[in-house]
C-alpha positions, 0 to 999 in steps of 0.5 A: 435406302436414302432415296425412300425418305422423300416418299414419307412426306411425298405420299401424304402430300400427294394425297392432300394435293389430289383430294383438295384439287381433284373436285367433287368427282372424288367425293365418293372414294377420295377418303380411301385414297387418303387412307391408302397414301397414309398407309403407304407412308407408314409402310415406307417407314417400316421398310426404312426402320428394318433397314436401319436395324440392320446397320451398326448403331453409328451408321444408322442415320440416313441423309437425302438432299433433294435440292438447294432451296436458297443459294445466296453466298453464305446463306445456303438453304437446302431441302434435305432430310435427316432420318436418324433414330429420333426422327424414325421414332416420330415417323412411325408414330405419326404414320402408324397412329395417323393411319389408324385415325384415317381408318377410323375417320372413314366411319366417323365422317361417313355422312359428312358432305365435306369428307373428301376435304377432311381427308385432304386436310388430314393428309396435309397434316401428316405431310407437314408433321413429317417434314418437321421431323425429317428436316435436316435444318431449322429453316426447313423445320420451320416450313413444316412447323408452319404447315402443321399450324395451317393444317390444324387451323383448317381441321379445328375450324372444319365445321366453320358453319359453327361460330364456336369452331371458327373462333377456336380455329382463329384462336389456335392460329393466333396463339401459335403465331406467338410461338412461331415468332420465337422459332423465327428469332431463334433461327436468326440468332443461330445464323448470326452465331454459327453462320448456319441453321443446319443441325450438324454445324449448329449442334456440333458447335454449340459448346463454342458459343457463349452461354448468353447466346445459347440461353437466348436461342434456348428461350426462343425455342422454348417459346416456340415449343409452348405454342405448339405443345400448349404449355404455359403461358401459350396453352389457352388454345388447346381446350377450344380446339375440341370444336373440331371433329373428334379424329382431329383431336386424336391426331393433334393430341397423339401424333402431331401438333402438340408433340412438335414442341417436345421434338424441338427441345429434344432435337436441340438438346446440345443448345439447352445443355450449354444453357442451364438457365434455359433448361431451368425455365423448361423444367419450370414450364413443364412442372407448372403445366403438368399441374395446370392441365391436371387441375383443369381436367378435374373440372370439365364435364365435356369428355373431350375437354377433360381429355384435352386437359389431360394432354396438356398435363402429360405433355408437361411431363414430357417437357419437364423430362426434356428440361432435365437434359441427357438424363431425361430426353429419352424418357420424354420421347418414351412417354410421348410414344406411349402417350400417343397410343393411349391418348389416341385410343381415349380420344377415339373412344370418346368419339365412339361414345359421341357416335352412339349418344347423338354427339352428346359430350356432356358426361353428366348425361352419360352413365352405364354405357359399358353394357351398350358399348362393350368394345369401346368400354374395354379399349377406353378402359385400357387407355385409362389404366395406361394413362394413370400408370397402372402397373404393367401398362405402358404409362406405368413404365414411361411415367415412372422413368420421368418421376425417377429422373425428376428425383435424380435432378438432385438437391432441393430442386430434385425433391420439389420436381419429384413431389410435383410429378407424384402429385400430378400422378395422383390428380391424373388418376383422379380425373381419369377415374372421374371420366370412366365413372361418369361415362361407363358406370352408374345410373343411365342419366341419358334416359328420359331426355327430350331427344333420348339417344339410343347408345350402340356400339360403333361399326368395326371400321371405328372399333378395329383402330381402337383395339390396335391402339389398346394393344399399344397402350398395354404392351408398348411401355414394357417392350420399351423398358425391357433391356432399356431397349428404347433408351439405347435406341435413342442414345446416339441422338440424346446422349443418355446419362444415368441420373443418380437419384437419392430415392431408389427405383422401388421407392419411386414405384411404391410412391407412384402406386400410392399416388394412383390409389389416392387419386382413384379412391378420391374419384370413387368416393365422389362419383362412384358411391354417390349419384352424379347430379345432372347439373354440376354443383357450384363448387369451390372457388378453385373448381369454378376457376378450373371450369374456366380453364383457371381463368386463362382467357380472362388473364389473356384478355386483361394482360394482352387484349385490353392493353392492346385495345387501348394501344390501338385506340391511342394509335388511331387517335394519334394518327387522326389528331397528330399525324393527320392533324399536322398534314391537314393543318399544314395544308389548311395554313398554306391554303389560308395564306394563299387565299389571303395573298390572292386578294392582293391580285384583284385585277383593278388598276387603282389597287395596283396604283395605290400599292405602287404609291404606298411602296414609293412612299415607304422608300422615300421615307426610308431614304430621308430617315437614313440621311437624317441619321 
């Protein structure tokens, strides 16, 4: 079975190579090759999963060593894979949801002249993400990490003829480089501390390292996670990334890219367990981001950007859970998987709406679309119910577990975190209900527009993946919760511990339902009972700030860009006036001195005779003076 692990990465990597290097002869059918190889990777994952289930729990982890990458004395870097329960969970999510997005893209990108290149980038994205989660060492993980960054840059800026898309791609790339520097520093620290960057020796010996070193490594890993998973303070790229084609948004938000940070923290659990200060920072980042993204999502009229704020918030829940340690790791991954189903369905549903509305993204120009797009309405609606935590659906089970774990943190911190997660649940219900009402209910605000659209249901090649994801949105959470099956599945990796919450599970569930009803009710009062204006009102100061992503770009510009500009100008001035001035001044001084010295050698005998006479006179005068003394 171990020999099959490499195929998980190999299939999509082959697809990327063929599609990107095969030329225009693949334009007509290349997209199906991308779908086929993505599906082949998924089938391989299912086969490996079935084989893993047939083994005892302590024998399920598989390893495959391909070759030695860098053999330099004690610095041994291998290309080797580790497929354990955590990696397998990500493999099935990445390849399963990724394949559905590939199928959907066949219809969505049908008329795009760059469709072959698009599918090549999609395959590259899957291959990089699979390499990231299958690597058995941090250095190989870093290669996949950078590959994910490259693929996201290529896909976000796929329509590079649009200046906004090109700028968004560069922004995502640059912000992620900050996080990538954190991962690189963490790997350096690991090697100097443990003499290795392979998972086993690093994580197994984490308790032997000092808390200070573990804290430094943990903070650098968190910095990396903030970049990839769009967590405060490196969250500014996520909203702009919606400039890419909608299937890209679905892939980034549901199966790749933003999930990488949660994987990194969970995989490195032994390091964070030995660094309580770093764990605290992880929890704070998650708590701040889940509120930050939710508030931003409330003010967006662009349907994709509203969903982007939602992703930021939901990933915040996962990061918060991961920061709780062994009581939260499994719940972070559980919510990540259920989120993969309903967030992919929501984004594909948004793409279906755009497909029927001439690519319009402003929800204020929607309304009443449920009767024109019944399949999209039902599948999107099920994803909506799942993400707000409607009882019985996937999000209800996974988010409830995180809220319980937050209270189980204990003490004042536990009550604060529990309150934050409940407030986040209420805001989530508000902004997602707002999206539903503005899109599918109310009056048909698109009528009478200059280029009036003719809304219609998407073709089956697009709706079938949405239906499959809707099933996951409904049933996955209950399946994972039954008998604590998901927790037991991950226990060998996450070392799950039961928390002791001061609040009963029934009370948490009741509070969550109340928060849900408050959010839904607030949105209904504002958008269900009143006409939606075609132009957003000015709103409060907080609303105006939320429309501008809570001023994150303004803050970055003031804190980073402007000082950077002044620093650059100062360095240029110093280079021109000080460095170049010293070099040029020295050259000018010697040039002037040589010019003046050259005048002495003028070629006239009389001048030389005068010089000789003057020198002789000086010598005679000096001799006479010495004798007199």
